[in-house]
C-alpha positions in Angstrom: 169.0 62.9 109.2 172.1 64.5 108.5 175.5 63.8 110.2 175.9 67.0 112.0 172.5 66.6 113.5 173.2 63.1 114.6 176.5 64.3 116.1 174.8 67.2 117.9 172.2 64.9 119.4 174.3 62.1 120.0 176.6 64.4 122.2 173.6 65.9 124.2 172.5 62.2 124.8 176.0 61.2 126.0 176.1 64.1 128.4 172.8 63.5 129.5 173.4 59.9 130.2 176.2 60.4 132.1 174.2 62.4 134.7 171.2 60.5 134.7 173.1 57.0 134.6 172.4 56.1 138.3 168.9 57.4 138.1 168.0 55.5 135.3 169.4 52.3 136.4 167.8 52.7 139.6 164.1 54.1 138.5 163.8 52.0 135.3 165.4 48.6 136.4 164.2 45.7 134.0 162.8 48.2 131.7 164.0 49.7 128.4 164.5 53.5 128.3 164.1 56.0 125.5 166.9 58.7 125.6 166.2 61.9 123.4 167.0 65.6 123.3 169.0 64.9 126.6 166.3 63.6 128.7 164.2 60.3 129.3 161.2 60.5 127.0 159.6 57.2 127.9 160.4 53.4 129.4 158.7 50.4 128.7 159.3 46.6 129.2 160.4 46.1 125.8 162.4 47.5 122.9 159.5 47.7 120.5 157.1 49.0 123.2 159.6 51.6 124.1 160.0 52.7 120.4 156.1 53.0 120.0 155.8 55.4 123.2 158.5 57.6 121.5 156.7 57.4 118.0 153.6 58.4 119.7 155.0 61.5 121.3 153.5 65.1 120.1 156.9 65.8 118.7 158.9 62.9 117.6 162.4 63.6 118.1 164.8 63.1 115.0 167.1 61.2 116.9 166.7 58.7 120.0 168.2 55.9 121.7 166.5 52.6 123.2 168.4 50.6 125.5 168.3 48.3 128.5 168.2 50.4 131.8 171.0 48.4 133.2 173.2 48.5 129.8 175.6 51.1 128.7 173.8 52.7 125.4 176.2 52.8 122.2 175.9 56.6 121.3 177.7 55.5 117.9 175.4 53.3 116.1 173.0 54.6 113.7 169.7 52.7 113.0 167.5 53.6 110.5 164.2 52.3 111.8 161.8 54.9 109.6 159.0 52.7 108.8 159.7 49.6 111.0 157.3 50.2 113.7 
């Protein structure tokens, strides 16, 4: 993914998270949440299980975050996890 795409997606997810923070913490307490394209696209009890949910989507997003519902996601980190599922 190029940096412009990363920056655009990161900004979209950051803005969405600000609006969804309380809902995420309430609805998904104790779980890991996947956020992509400005919306929650999955949640599961482990990081790996949440990633697998994202990878099974009909259209897998180029960029997504997986984070514990009760924690602030780090929007500035870039992980290259291609092929590691």
